[in-house]
VEXPA-203556 format. One record per residue (C-alpha): residue number from 1; residue in one letter; x, y, z. Coordinates in steps of 0.2 Angstrom, whole numbers, always signed. Layout:
N
@n=NUM | res=a | xx=X | yy=Y | zz=Z;
...
REM end
This chain:
106
@n=1 | res=m | xx=+363 | yy=+166 | zz=-30;
@n=2 | res=d | xx=+376 | yy=+156 | zz=-39;
@n=3 | res=s | xx=+373 | yy=+137 | zz=-41;
@n=4 | res=r | xx=+390 | yy=+135 | zz=-32;
@n=5 | res=d | xx=+382 | yy=+143 | zz=-17;
@n=6 | res=g | xx=+368 | yy=+130 | zz=-18;
@n=7 | res=i | xx=+380 | yy=+115 | zz=-18;
@n=8 | res=v | xx=+390 | yy=+123 | zz=-4;
@n=9 | res=r | xx=+374 | yy=+125 | zz=+6;
@n=10 | res=a | xx=+369 | yy=+107 | zz=+2;
@n=11 | res=i | xx=+386 | yy=+101 | zz=+9;
@n=12 | res=a | xx=+384 | yy=+112 | zz=+24;
@n=13 | res=c | xx=+367 | yy=+103 | zz=+28;
@n=14 | res=f | xx=+375 | yy=+86 | zz=+28;
@n=15 | res=g | xx=+392 | yy=+92 | zz=+36;
@n=16 | res=s | xx=+403 | yy=+85 | zz=+22;
@n=17 | res=a | xx=+404 | yy=+81 | zz=+3;
@n=18 | res=k | xx=+406 | yy=+63 | zz=+7;
@n=19 | res=k | xx=+390 | yy=+62 | zz=+18;
@n=20 | res=l | xx=+380 | yy=+72 | zz=+5;
@n=21 | res=a | xx=+386 | yy=+60 | zz=-9;
@n=22 | res=k | xx=+381 | yy=+45 | zz=+1;
@n=23 | res=a | xx=+363 | yy=+53 | zz=+4;
@n=24 | res=i | xx=+360 | yy=+57 | zz=-14;
@n=25 | res=g | xx=+368 | yy=+41 | zz=-21;
@n=26 | res=f | xx=+383 | yy=+49 | zz=-31;
@n=27 | res=s | xx=+401 | yy=+47 | zz=-28;
@n=28 | res=q | xx=+411 | yy=+60 | zz=-17;
@n=29 | res=g | xx=+421 | yy=+64 | zz=-32;
@n=30 | res=a | xx=+405 | yy=+69 | zz=-42;
@n=31 | res=v | xx=+400 | yy=+81 | zz=-28;
@n=32 | res=s | xx=+417 | yy=+89 | zz=-27;
@n=33 | res=r | xx=+418 | yy=+91 | zz=-46;
@n=34 | res=a | xx=+400 | yy=+99 | zz=-45;
@n=35 | res=k | xx=+407 | yy=+111 | zz=-32;
@n=36 | res=k | xx=+423 | yy=+115 | zz=-41;
@n=37 | res=w | xx=+414 | yy=+118 | zz=-58;
@n=38 | res=g | xx=+400 | yy=+127 | zz=-51;
@n=39 | res=y | xx=+385 | yy=+117 | zz=-57;
@n=40 | res=a | xx=+378 | yy=+100 | zz=-54;
@n=41 | res=t | xx=+369 | yy=+88 | zz=-66;
@n=42 | res=a | xx=+350 | yy=+89 | zz=-68;
@n=43 | res=e | xx=+349 | yy=+72 | zz=-59;
@n=44 | res=m | xx=+360 | yy=+77 | zz=-45;
@n=45 | res=a | xx=+351 | yy=+93 | zz=-43;
@n=46 | res=t | xx=+334 | yy=+83 | zz=-41;
@n=47 | res=c | xx=+342 | yy=+71 | zz=-29;
@n=48 | res=i | xx=+349 | yy=+85 | zz=-18;
@n=49 | res=e | xx=+332 | yy=+94 | zz=-17;
@n=50 | res=v | xx=+324 | yy=+78 | zz=-11;
@n=51 | res=a | xx=+339 | yy=+74 | zz=+1;
@n=52 | res=t | xx=+338 | yy=+92 | zz=+9;
@n=53 | res=n | xx=+319 | yy=+92 | zz=+10;
@n=54 | res=g | xx=+318 | yy=+107 | zz=-1;
@n=55 | res=d | xx=+331 | yy=+117 | zz=+8;
@n=56 | res=v | xx=+342 | yy=+118 | zz=-8;
@n=57 | res=t | xx=+330 | yy=+118 | zz=-23;
@n=58 | res=r | xx=+335 | yy=+111 | zz=-40;
@n=59 | res=l | xx=+331 | yy=+129 | zz=-47;
@n=60 | res=m | xx=+345 | yy=+135 | zz=-36;
@n=61 | res=l | xx=+357 | yy=+122 | zz=-43;
@n=62 | res=r | xx=+352 | yy=+122 | zz=-61;
@n=63 | res=p | xx=+342 | yy=+138 | zz=-66;
@n=64 | res=d | xx=+345 | yy=+135 | zz=-84;
@n=65 | res=v | xx=+336 | yy=+118 | zz=-84;
@n=66 | res=f | xx=+322 | yy=+120 | zz=-71;
@n=67 | res=a | xx=+317 | yy=+138 | zz=-74;
@n=68 | res=p | xx=+299 | yy=+142 | zz=-75;
@n=69 | res=q | xx=+292 | yy=+140 | zz=-93;
@n=70 | res=p | xx=+286 | yy=+156 | zz=-102;
@n=71 | res=r | xx=+268 | yy=+158 | zz=-106;
@n=72 | res=l | xx=+263 | yy=+152 | zz=-124;
@n=73 | res=i | xx=+258 | yy=+166 | zz=-136;
@n=74 | res=k | xx=+243 | yy=+165 | zz=-147;
@n=75 | res=h | xx=+248 | yy=+161 | zz=-165;
@n=76 | res=s | xx=+240 | yy=+165 | zz=-181;
@n=77 | res=w | xx=+231 | yy=+149 | zz=-183;
@n=78 | res=n | xx=+220 | yy=+154 | zz=-168;
@n=79 | res=r | xx=+214 | yy=+170 | zz=-177;
@n=80 | res=k | xx=+198 | yy=+172 | zz=-187;
@n=81 | res=p | xx=+200 | yy=+165 | zz=-205;
@n=82 | res=r | xx=+205 | yy=+178 | zz=-218;
@n=83 | res=k | xx=+193 | yy=+185 | zz=-231;
@n=84 | res=e | xx=+192 | yy=+177 | zz=-247;
@n=85 | res=s | xx=+207 | yy=+178 | zz=-259;
@n=86 | res=r | xx=+207 | yy=+192 | zz=-271;
@n=87 | res=r | xx=+217 | yy=+183 | zz=-283;
@n=88 | res=f | xx=+205 | yy=+169 | zz=-287;
@n=89 | res=g | xx=+189 | yy=+179 | zz=-282;
@n=90 | res=n | xx=+181 | yy=+164 | zz=-273;
@n=91 | res=g | xx=+195 | yy=+160 | zz=-260;
@n=92 | res=g | xx=+202 | yy=+145 | zz=-269;
@n=93 | res=p | xx=+213 | yy=+140 | zz=-284;
@n=94 | res=p | xx=+206 | yy=+141 | zz=-302;
@n=95 | res=p | xx=+196 | yy=+126 | zz=-308;
@n=96 | res=s | xx=+211 | yy=+118 | zz=-318;
@n=97 | res=v | xx=+221 | yy=+117 | zz=-302;
@n=98 | res=r | xx=+207 | yy=+109 | zz=-291;
@n=99 | res=k | xx=+208 | yy=+91 | zz=-287;
@n=100 | res=d | xx=+189 | yy=+88 | zz=-290;
@n=101 | res=s | xx=+191 | yy=+96 | zz=-307;
@n=102 | res=p | xx=+184 | yy=+85 | zz=-322;
@n=103 | res=r | xx=+199 | yy=+90 | zz=-332;
@n=104 | res=r | xx=+214 | yy=+77 | zz=-331;
@n=105 | res=f | xx=+231 | yy=+79 | zz=-339;
@n=106 | res=a | xx=+238 | yy=+64 | zz=-348;
REM end
């Protein structure tokens, strides 16, 4: 279903673009432009969904904005910690680089 079809369906529910515009609080020109361009603003889509009692959903009007969000994937920070570093042997930087090292450079 195209978003233009959703706008046409919403207009059909109210009988005219002017009546739909009055019900959702937008101008008749804004509704006609949405029909002509084929998409409504996100605010208009939400208002149309409320005004039509869910007969025309905001997902029908703006699938790019109101599409279901994908599931989150597990990232590397959720995994077990790696084994100790081979480079330094004990898993940390050498003593001269550590912050708690007694050596200080002038």
